[in-house]
LUMZA-331113 format. One record per residue (C-alpha): residue number from 0; chain; x, y, z. Coordinates in Angstrom, 1 decimal. Each point is the difference from the previous one (the first is absolute). Layout:
<sites>
     n   chain        x        y        z
   NUM       A        X        Y        Z
...
</sites>
This chain:
<sites>
     n   chain        x        y        z
     0       A    134.4     80.2     99.5
     1       A      0.0     -1.7      3.4
     2       A     -0.4     -3.8      0.3
     3       A     -3.5     -1.3     -0.8
     4       A     -0.5     -1.1      3.7
     5       A      0.0      3.6      1.2
     6       A     -1.9      1.5     -2.9
     7       A     -3.5      1.2      0.6
     8       A     -2.5     -2.0     -2.0
     9       A     -2.1      1.7     -2.6
    10       A     -3.4     -1.2     -1.2
    11       A     -0.8      1.1     -3.5
    12       A     -3.7      0.0     -0.7
    13       A     -1.0     -0.7     -3.7
    14       A     -3.6      0.0     -1.0
    15       A     -0.4     -1.7     -3.4
    16       A     -2.9      0.2     -2.5
    17       A      0.3     -0.8     -3.7
    18       A      3.6      1.1     -0.4
    19       A      1.6     -2.9     -1.8
    20       A      1.8      2.3     -2.4
    21       A      1.9      1.8      2.8
    22       A      0.0     -2.4      2.9
    23       A      3.3     -1.8     -1.0
    24       A      1.9      3.3     -0.1
    25       A     -1.5      1.0      3.4
    26       A      1.0     -3.3      1.7
    27       A      3.4     -0.1     -1.6
    28       A      0.7      3.5      1.3
    29       A     -1.0     -1.2      3.5
    30       A      2.2     -3.1     -0.1
    31       A      3.0      2.0     -1.3
    32       A     -0.1      2.5      2.9
    33       A      3.4      0.7      1.7
    34       A     -1.8     -0.3      3.3
    35       A     -0.8     -3.7      0.6
    36       A     -1.9     -0.3      3.2
    37       A     -3.5      0.5     -1.3
    38       A     -3.2     -1.8     -0.8
    39       A     -2.3      0.8     -2.9
    40       A     -3.6     -0.7      0.8
    41       A     -1.9     -0.2     -3.2
    42       A     -3.8     -0.1      0.0
    43       A     -1.7     -1.0     -3.3
    44       A     -3.4      1.8      0.1
    45       A     -1.9     -2.4     -2.3
    46       A      2.0      0.6     -3.1
    47       A     -1.4     -1.3     -3.3
    48       A      3.3     -0.2     -1.8
    49       A      3.2     -1.9      0.8
    50       A      1.0      2.1      3.0
    51       A     -0.6     -2.8      2.5
    52       A      2.0     -2.5     -2.0
    53       A      2.9      2.4     -0.1
    54       A     -0.2      0.5      3.8
    55       A      0.0     -3.7      0.6
    56       A      3.1     -0.5     -2.1
    57       A      1.9      2.8      1.9
    58       A     -1.1     -1.3      3.4
    59       A      1.5     -3.4     -0.9
    60       A      3.2      1.7     -1.2
    61       A      0.6      2.1      3.1
    62       A     -1.6     -0.5      3.4
    63       A      0.1      3.7      0.6
    64       A     -2.8      0.4     -2.5
    65       A     -3.2     -1.0      1.7
    66       A     -3.1     -0.4     -2.2
    67       A     -3.6      0.0      1.1
    68       A     -3.2      0.0     -2.0
    69       A     -3.4      1.5      0.8
    70       A     -3.2      0.8     -1.8
    71       A     -0.3      3.4     -1.6
    72       A     -0.4      2.3      3.1
    73       A      2.0      3.0     -1.1
    74       A      3.5      1.5      0.7
    75       A     -0.8      1.2      3.5
    76       A     -1.0     -3.5      1.3
    77       A      3.1     -1.5     -1.8
    78       A      2.3      2.4      1.8
    79       A     -1.8     -0.6      3.3
    80       A      0.3     -3.7     -0.2
    81       A      3.7      0.3     -0.9
    82       A      0.8      2.3      2.9
    83       A     -1.7     -2.4      2.4
    84       A      2.3     -2.8     -1.3
    85       A      3.1      2.3      0.1
    86       A      2.8     -0.9      2.5
    87       A      2.4      2.8     -0.8
    88       A      1.1      3.0      2.0
    89       A     -0.7      2.3     -2.9
    90       A     -2.8      0.0     -2.6
    91       A      0.5      1.1     -3.6
    92       A     -2.4     -0.2     -3.0
    93       A      0.4     -0.7     -3.7
    94       A     -2.7     -0.3     -2.6
    95       A      0.1     -3.0     -2.4
    96       A      0.4      2.2     -3.0
    97       A      2.9      2.1      1.5
    98       A      3.5     -0.9      1.1
    99       A      2.8      1.0      2.4
   100       A      3.5      1.1     -0.8
   101       A      2.4     -2.6      1.2
   102       A      1.1      1.9      3.1
   103       A     -3.4      1.4      1.1
   104       A     -0.5     -2.3      3.0
   105       A      3.5      0.6      1.2
   106       A     -0.2      3.8     -0.4
   107       A     -3.4      0.3      1.7
   108       A      0.9     -2.3      2.9
   109       A      3.4      1.7      0.5
   110       A     -1.7      3.4      0.2
   111       A     -2.5     -1.3      2.6
   112       A      2.7     -1.5      2.1
   113       A      2.2      3.1     -0.1
   114       A     -2.7      2.6      0.6
   115       A     -2.6     -2.0      2.0
   116       A     -2.6      1.9     -2.0
   117       A     -3.6     -1.4      0.1
   118       A      0.0      0.0     -3.8
   119       A      2.5      0.3     -2.8
   120       A     -1.1      1.3     -3.5
   121       A      2.0     -0.3     -3.2
   122       A     -0.4      1.4     -3.5
   123       A     -1.4     -1.9     -3.0
   124       A      0.3     -0.3     -3.7
   125       A     -3.3      0.2     -2.0
   126       A     -0.4     -2.4     -2.9
   127       A     -2.8      0.5     -2.6
   128       A     -2.1     -2.9     -1.1
   129       A     -1.8      0.0     -3.4
   130       A      1.3      3.6     -0.7
   131       A     -1.7      1.4      3.0
   132       A      0.9      3.7      0.1
   133       A      2.1      0.9      3.0
   134       A     -0.7      3.7      0.6
   135       A      2.1      2.4      2.0
   136       A     -2.7      0.0      2.6
   137       A      0.3     -3.8      0.4
   138       A      3.7      0.2      0.3
   139       A     -0.2      2.8      2.6
   140       A     -2.6     -2.0      2.0
   141       A      2.2     -3.1      0.3
   142       A      3.3      1.8      0.4
   143       A      1.7     -0.1      3.4
   144       A      0.0      3.5      1.3
   145       A      2.2     -0.3      3.1
   146       A      3.3     -1.5      1.2
   147       A      1.0     -0.9      3.5
   148       A     -1.8     -0.5      3.3
   149       A     -3.2      2.0      0.7
   150       A     -2.5      0.3      2.8
   151       A     -3.5     -0.9     -0.9
   152       A     -1.8      3.4     -0.2
   153       A     -2.6      1.7     -2.1
   154       A      2.7      1.7     -2.1
   155       A      2.1     -3.1     -0.6
   156       A     -2.9     -2.2     -0.9
   157       A     -0.9      2.3     -2.9
   158       A      3.1     -1.4     -1.7
   159       A     -0.7     -3.7      0.6
   160       A     -1.8     -2.1     -2.7
   161       A     -2.6     -2.5      1.2
   162       A      1.2     -3.2     -1.7
   163       A      1.3     -3.1      1.9
   164       A      2.3     -1.4     -2.6
   165       A      2.9      2.5      0.5
   166       A      0.0     -0.3      3.8
   167       A      1.2     -2.3      2.8
   168       A     -2.0     -0.3      3.2
   169       A      0.6     -1.3      3.6
   170       A     -2.0     -3.2      0.5
   171       A     -0.1      0.6      3.8
   172       A     -1.8      3.3     -0.6
   173       A     -2.5     -1.7     -2.3
   174       A     -0.7     -2.7      2.5
   175       A     -0.1      2.2      3.1
   176       A     -2.8      2.2     -1.4
   177       A     -1.7     -2.6     -2.3
   178       A      0.8      2.0     -3.1
   179       A     -0.2     -2.9     -2.5
   180       A     -2.2      0.4     -3.0
   181       A     -3.6     -1.4      0.0
   182       A     -1.5      2.9     -2.0
   183       A     -3.2     -0.6     -2.0
   184       A      0.9      2.5     -2.7
   185       A      2.7      1.0     -2.5
   186       A      2.4      2.8      1.0
   187       A      0.9     -2.3      2.9
   188       A      3.8      0.8     -0.3
   189       A     -0.7      3.6      0.7
   190       A     -2.1     -0.8      3.0
   191       A      2.6     -2.4      1.3
   192       A      2.6      2.8     -0.2
   193       A     -2.3      2.4      1.8
   194       A     -0.5     -2.5      2.8
   195       A      3.7     -0.8      0.3
   196       A      0.9      3.7      0.1
   197       A     -2.5      0.6      2.8
   198       A      2.4     -1.9      2.2
   199       A      3.3      1.0     -1.6
   200       A      2.4      2.7      1.2
   201       A      2.7      0.0     -2.7
   202       A      0.5     -1.0     -3.6
   203       A      3.2      0.0     -2.2
   204       A      0.3      1.0     -3.6
   205       A      2.6     -2.2     -1.9
   206       A      0.9      1.9     -3.1
   207       A      0.5     -3.1     -2.2
   208       A     -2.1     -1.4     -2.8
   209       A     -0.7     -3.5      1.2
   210       A     -3.5     -0.9     -1.1
   211       A     -1.1     -0.5     -3.6
   212       A     -3.7      0.9     -0.3
   213       A     -2.0     -0.9     -3.1
   214       A     -2.9      2.3     -0.8
   215       A     -2.8     -0.3     -2.6
   216       A     -1.1     -3.6      0.7
   217       A     -3.6     -0.1     -1.2
   218       A     -0.7     -3.1      2.1
   219       A      0.9      1.7      3.3
   220       A     -2.6      1.5      2.3
   221       A      1.2      3.5     -1.0
   222       A     -0.2     -0.9     -3.6
   223       A     -3.6     -1.1      0.3
   224       A     -0.9      3.2      1.9
   225       A      1.6      2.2     -2.7
   226       A     -2.0     -1.9     -2.6
   227       A     -3.2      0.2      2.1
   228       A     -0.5     -3.7     -0.6
   229       A     -0.3     -1.2      3.7
   230       A     -2.8      1.9      1.7
   231       A      0.5     -2.1      3.1
   232       A      3.2      2.0      0.7
   233       A     -1.1      3.5     -1.1
   234       A     -0.9      1.4      3.4
   235       A      2.6     -1.8      2.0
   236       A      1.9      3.3      0.3
   237       A     -2.8      1.0      2.3
   238       A     -0.6     -3.2      1.9
   239       A      3.7     -0.7      0.7
   240       A      0.4      3.4      1.5
   241       A     -3.0     -0.6      2.2
   242       A      1.7     -3.1      1.3
   243       A      3.0      2.1      0.9
   244       A     -2.1      2.5      1.9
   245       A     -1.6     -2.9      1.8
   246       A      3.4     -1.3      0.9
   247       A      1.1      3.4      1.5
   248       A     -3.2      0.2      2.0
   249       A      0.4     -3.6      1.4
   250       A      3.7      0.5      0.8
   251       A      0.2      3.6      1.0
   252       A      1.2     -0.8      3.5
   253       A      3.1     -1.8     -1.2
   254       A      0.6      2.3     -3.0
   255       A     -0.1      3.2      2.2
   256       A      1.7     -1.6      3.0
   257       A      2.9      2.0      1.4
   258       A     -0.8      3.0     -2.2
   259       A      0.4     -1.9     -3.3
   260       A     -2.2      0.2     -3.0
   261       A      0.6      3.7     -0.8
   262       A      0.5     -0.8     -3.6
   263       A     -3.5     -1.5     -0.4
   264       A     -1.4      3.4     -1.2
   265       A      2.2     -0.2     -3.1
   266       A     -1.5     -3.4     -0.9
   267       A     -3.4      1.7     -0.2
   268       A      1.4      2.3     -2.7
   269       A      1.4     -3.1     -1.7
   270       A     -3.4     -1.6      0.1
   271       A     -1.5      3.0     -1.6
   272       A      2.5     -0.2     -2.8
   273       A     -0.8     -3.6     -0.6
   274       A     -3.7      0.7      0.0
   275       A      0.5      2.6     -2.7
   276       A      2.3     -2.3     -1.9
   277       A     -2.4     -2.9      0.2
   278       A     -2.9      2.2     -1.2
   279       A      2.0      1.1     -3.0
   280       A      0.9     -3.6     -0.8
   281       A     -3.7     -0.8     -0.5
   282       A     -2.0      0.4     -3.2
   283       A     -2.4      3.0      0.0
   284       A     -2.9     -2.5      0.1
   285       A      1.0     -0.8      3.6
   286       A      0.5      3.5      1.3
   287       A     -3.4      0.6      1.5
   288       A      0.0     -3.4      1.8
   289       A      3.5      0.8      1.3
   290       A     -1.2      3.5      1.1
   291       A     -2.7     -1.6      2.2
   292       A      2.4     -2.5      1.5
   293       A      2.7      2.7      0.7
   294       A     -2.5      2.3      1.7
   295       A     -1.2     -2.9      2.2
   296       A      3.6     -0.9      0.7
   297       A      0.8      3.5      1.2
   298       A     -3.2      0.4      1.9
   299       A      0.4     -3.1      2.1
   300       A      3.6      0.9      1.1
   301       A      0.0      3.2      2.1
   302       A      3.8      0.1     -0.1
   303       A     -0.3      0.7     -3.7
   304       A     -2.5      2.8      0.2
   305       A      2.6      1.7      2.3
   306       A      2.5     -0.2     -2.9
   307       A     -0.2      3.1     -2.2
   308       A      0.5     -1.9     -3.2
   309       A     -2.8     -2.5      0.7
   310       A     -2.2      2.7      1.5
   311       A      0.2      1.9     -3.3
   312       A     -1.2     -3.0     -1.9
   313       A     -2.7     -0.8      2.6
   314       A     -1.5      3.4     -0.2
   315       A     -0.5      0.0     -3.7
   316       A     -3.7      0.5     -0.5
   317       A     -0.5     -2.4     -2.8
   318       A      1.6     -2.5     -2.4
   319       A      0.9      2.7     -2.6
   320       A      2.1      2.1      2.4
   321       A      1.5     -3.1      1.6
   322       A      1.1     -1.4     -3.4
   323       A      1.6      3.3     -1.0
   324       A      1.7      0.3      3.3
   325       A      1.5     -3.5      0.0
   326       A      1.0      0.1     -3.6
   327       A      1.5      3.5      0.2
   328       A      3.7      0.0     -0.7
   329       A      2.5      2.7      1.2
   330       A      0.2      2.9     -2.4
   331       A      2.6      2.8     -0.3
   332       A     -0.4      3.6     -1.1
   333       A      1.9      1.3     -3.0
   334       A      2.5      1.7      2.2
   335       A      0.5     -3.1      2.2
   336       A      0.7     -2.0     -3.2
   337       A      2.5      2.5     -1.1
   338       A      1.9      0.1      3.2
   339       A     -0.5     -1.1      3.6
   340       A      1.8     -1.7      2.9
   341       A     -2.0     -2.1      2.4
   342       A      0.8     -2.5      2.8
   343       A     -1.0     -3.6     -0.3
   344       A     -2.5     -1.4      2.5
   345       A      2.6     -0.9      2.6
   346       A      2.3      2.9     -0.9
   347       A      2.9     -2.4     -0.9
   348       A      0.1      1.4     -3.6
   349       A     -0.5      3.2     -1.8
   350       A     -2.1     -0.1     -3.2
   351       A      1.1      2.5     -2.7
   352       A     -2.6      0.8     -2.8
   353       A      1.6      1.6     -3.0
   354       A     -1.9      0.6     -3.3
   355       A     -2.3     -3.0      0.7
   356       A      2.8     -2.4      1.1
   357       A      0.3     -1.1      3.6
   358       A      3.4     -0.9      1.6
   359       A      0.2     -1.5      3.5
   360       A      3.2      0.3      2.0
   361       A      0.9     -0.6      3.6
   362       A     -0.6      2.6      2.7
   363       A      3.2     -0.1      2.1
   364       A     -1.8      1.4      3.0
   365       A     -2.5     -2.9      0.2
   366       A      1.6     -2.9     -1.9
   367       A      1.3     -1.7      3.2
   368       A     -3.2      0.5      1.9
   369       A     -0.5     -2.6      2.8
   370       A      3.1     -1.9     -1.0
</sites>
């Protein structure tokens, strides 16, 4: 690596809430990074365990660990407050119950410097907590699907997962367009990515497993939602997307300036997928309430009624047909299950179905699209 004086500085944002069992490992992994010019801004979000005590100890051990405490305001506000305190050229994220590989900051920063991409994305390792079942669908969702430099387009965005913890961002871009968090609802990392990508031209896929992601934490927001124990969060999958649509409307002049923003239409399809996923995450006792809120959400946003996926939902005559439509899963005929070959959404892969098994392999014609 170059001398520290010429290294770009990286600000690592770490929201912390009741993670005393994993926080030491998280912070040790940060301090053992091969890249040394960083600051780790840790925001304790009103933890009720020993998390704050651990942060205090580490901040005294190494001045690059900066610990702050706030009342319990949620992960979004924690990240927002941390970004506002950040002095780095680049922004990275890490959750308090996860940890970096020792060369993650170096590899991510090096890729940004060499490619000048607006965002770099790496692969991750999924670690189960409390015997949480990691299904093939979960593995596929988190897997890095591309490698190299890509233009931000509808087709390439279909291969980009929405999380912030396996990415590195340009602080100047966040500051220029005021993209820092300050969301009221959960799913804020997804909305932050959407906003950032509105102003991005390129992203780079770094085919290395650099982030260790623990899944199955019952105390996390997602865990509460899966267990249907936190009603306050249940409909955030609707409200957070409304915030994003408001953002587009308020900033459409800068988003579409110079012919940019062509990829926004894909984000509407992504919003549709998240609305369906959020609905399925609910308990059936909340379906009708969600139905009314989703119909209101679509109706108040004309841009969605022009989208064929949302329009199909919106024109459902009643709750029964709506419920069947949104819960409907893709089915295959007997012949298709026996044998078929289809393109993936972005045509970068072929999907072979043979006697009920599905095998995905690269499509040479499209695998380097927009590289």
